[in-house]
N, C-alpha and C positions, 0 to 999 in steps of 0.2 A: 380669711380663707383657710380652711383646715388643711394640714399636710396631705399630700396626695397618696392614697393607698396604692401600693404596687400591684400590678397584675401578676397573678401567680405564674410560676414557671409552667410552660406548656399551654398557657392561655392567651387569648387575644380579645380585643373589642373592636367593633366596627363603628366607624364615624362617617356621617354624611352631612354635607352643608348644601342645602338647597337654596338657590337664589332665584331671582325673577327670570333669569335667562339660562342659568347653568346649574349643574349638579356636580359637586366634588365629593369624592369618596376615598376612604383609606382604611387601613387596618393599623391599630396600635398594639405593640407587644410590650415587653418589659421595660425597655429603655425610654419609652415615651416619644419615639420618633415615628412619624407616619410612614407606612409602607404601602406599596402598590397604589399610590395616589393616581387617580384618574379624574379628569374633568370632562363632562359631556354636556352638549348643548340641549336645552329643553326643546328648542325649535317651536313648532306649533302645537305641541302637546298641551292639554289642559285637563283639569279634573282627574278622573281615574287614570288617564294616560300618564300624567306626571307621577302619580303614586306607583304605577307599573314600572316606570323608570327607576324610582327609588328601590323598589323591591328587587328589580333585576340586578342592581349594584350590590345589594345585600347578598343575593345568591352567588354573585361572582366572588365576593370576598369570603363568604363561607366556604365555597369550594377551594379557594386558595389556602384558607386556614387548614382545611382537612388534608390537603396535599402536603402541608408542612408539619402535620402532626399536632396542630394547635386546636384548642377548643374555644369557640366563641362564647364569651361569658356575658356580653351585653351589647346593646346597640344604642348609639346616641345620634340624634338627628337635630340639626339646626334648620329653622324655617324662617322665611322672610315675612313675618307677621306676628300673630299672637297664638300661642299654644296654651290650651287649658291645662293647668298643672295637674288636675285630677282626671280629666277626661282624655287628654292627649288629642283633642280635636283642634283643628287649625283654621284660623282666619288669615288668609294670605291674599291681599287685594290685587297683587300682580299675577295671580294664577287663577284663571277663569275656573269656576266651579269649586273653589276652595273657600266658601263663605263660612262653612262649618264642617270641615272635612275630617272624617274619622281615621286620621293617618296612623295613630298608634295602634288602634285595633287591627287595622289592615296589616301592619308589619308584624304584630304579635301573632297573627293567624298563620304566618308562613311556617312551613315545616322546618325551615332553616333556623328559626328563632325560638323554637319550643324550649322552654325552660330558661331562656335568657331574658332579663328585663329589658324593656324598651323605653328610652327617655326621649321626649320631644320637647324642645325649648326654642325660644326666639333667637334669631341671629344676633340681636343685641346682647342678650345674656351670654351666648356662646362666645362672642368676641372678647368680652371682658374676662370671662373665665379662662379662655385660651391665653390671653396676655398675662393674667395673674399666675398661670401655671408655668409657662415657658417663655413669656415675652417681656415687654417693657414694664409691666406692672408686677413682675415676679416678686412674690413675698408680701405684696400689699394686701391689707384687709379693707382698705377704703380707696377705691379707684374708679375711674370712669373711662369707658371707651367711647369716644365720639366718632361715629362713622359718618363720613361725608362722601356720598357718592351721588347717584341719581337723586336720592332723597337724603334725609338726615335722621339719625337715631342715636340713642345713647344707652350703653349697657352700664349699669350702676351697681358697684359692689360696695356695700356698707356693712361694716363689722363682720366681713367675711361671707356675707350672704348677698345674693342678687336681689335687688328690689324689683318686684313685679307689679305691685299694686293690686287693688281689688279686682280689676278687670283684666289684669295681665298686660296692660298697655303702658305701664310705667317706662319711662325712657323715650317717649315720643317727642324728642327734643326739637323736631322740626316745627312744632307748634309753639315754641317759645315766642313771646311777643316782644319784638325789639323796637317797635315804633309806637306812636301815640294814636295814629289814625288807622282804622280798619279798612282794608280793601277786600272786595268780594273774592279776589283770587286766593286769599288766605284760607278760605273755607275748605279748599280741596287738599291743601298740603301744609298749611301753617305759615306764619310770617317768616321765621328763620329759614325754613326750607325754600320758600319763594325767593328769598334774597341771595342765599349763599350755598345752596346745593350745587351739584354739577349742572343740573338742569337750570337752576336759578342763575348761575354764572352766564350760561349761554343766552338766556332770555334777557338778562341785564345788559349784556354786550349788544344784543340786537336793538334794545330800546335806546341805549346810549349812542350807538352809531346813527340811528335814525334821527336823533335830535341834535346831532353835532353838525353844524353848518359846514358844508364843503368837504365832509369826510368821504374818502374813497378808498379806505384801507381794507385790509383782509377781513374785517368784521362787518363789512357793509353788505354782504350777500343777504338776500331776502329770507332764506330759510336754510335749515340744515346745520346751523351752528352748534358746536359742542364745546364743553369746557376745555377740551384739548386744543381747539382753535384759539380760545382765549389765552391759554398759556403760551402757545406758539407765537401769537401776536405780541404778547408782553415781552417775550425774549427778543423780538424784532423791534423793540422800542415803540410800539404802537401806542398812541396817547389814549385811545378808547380803552384798550386792554388795561392800561395803567390805572385809569379811573375805576374800572370795574374791580380790579384787584384791591385797590385802596378801600373801596366800599365793602368788599368781602372780608378783608382783614378786620375792619371795624365790627362787622356783624359777628364774625367768629370770636373776636375778643370780648364783645359785650355778652354774647351767649355764654362763653366760658366763665365770665365774671359771675353770672347768675348761678352756674353749676358749682363754682368754688364757694360762693357765699352760702348756698343751701346745704351742700354736702361735705365741705371741707375735706376733699380727697387728698391722699398722698400724691397721686399721680393722675393726670389726664393723658390718655393715649389717643393719638390722632390716627385714624385709619380710613379705609374706604378708597374708592378710585381717585378722589380729589387729593388725598394725602397718601402717598403719591407726590405729584408735582408741587403741591402747596406746602410741603414740609419746610421749604426754604424761608417761609414767613412765620415760623413758629415763634421766633423772638419778638417780631412785630405784634403778633397776636397776644403774646404774654404781656407786652408793654401796654397794649390797649386794655386787656383784662385788668391790669393792675390799677388803672384809672377808676374802675367801677367796683371792684370786688372788695369784700370784707378784708381788711389789711392783714390780720394775723393769719387767716386761712390762705391768703394769697402768697404770703412769704414762704409758706411751708409746702406749697404744691409744686410738683415738677410737671412740665409739659414735655411729652416724649412722642416721637414717631413710633408707630407700630413696628415691632421687630418680626412679626409673623406675616405681615403683608396680607395678601389675599387668602392665606391659609388660617387666619386667626380664628374664624368661626369653626373651621374643621378641627383645629386643636381643641377648641371649646367643646365641640361635640364628643371628641375623644375623652376629654376630662369627665364630662357628664357620664359617659358609658363606664369609665373606670370606677367612678364613685358608685354607680349603680351595681357594678359587679362586686364591689366591696361590701354591699349590703345596705347602703343608705337608699331609701326609696325616693327621697326628694333632694337630689344633689344640689349644691350651690345655694 
């Protein structure tokens, strides 16, 4: 990853991180710290309504920059899906109406962004760029951000550049195959995600509770379980939760072994809503990965918790904007 170009004195960039349910926005100035951070719920917005929310935050931050005598030099946006590197069009399955949405063109047409480059990239890419800039992968040229939340994805930095693949979908780690038998459920989200995402943990707990004779514990309710329920039950010494976590640790470890063997990263950063609470098992995950991974690569990799937490993608969007402001058309 190339050294970060500094934003010129009197200049700023705007960063936005769009998720499936929330939009975070901020302004970055010279010292690389986010200012005026705000998080808004998307609510029932879809299609053009979500884009309108994004544009509204850009107007807010542009106005704030003007009040402070700053000029906005670029805008960076992280999205929960695939962003075409040349077109800026977005496929985001969790946002209705965004099967091929022209987000970059819509932002670039705003009066507030005239003359400022607009960069749109995936949240996976933004997370690893943010961590490599100011987080747990700082200074790394080869690193992976494994995001485990409702779903699972990976931002992959190789030789200082983000891997995107021919379709822009590189890093869809939820589709890693961990077992030998295919289940029809894998078609929607992938084997790894089905087993060990936040949603997967809750579903696994429900299945395990249902087949455990005589179980009447906190994970026996018929519906509405979440990963948070699983962690709470584990802390209360619940046997079903313990079994679910053991299985998840194995899945996380085996998946990381594949990532280590394929990419030989310096660091794997664990983030997303599940890590979080699951960082306590990083050593166990590493031990499981070591059973399966290429040994030389495994000895050299670090397993680290995200240092930027829920702001990782926002930092990454800020990095993308700063690089665009410095004159590179395709940052990262």
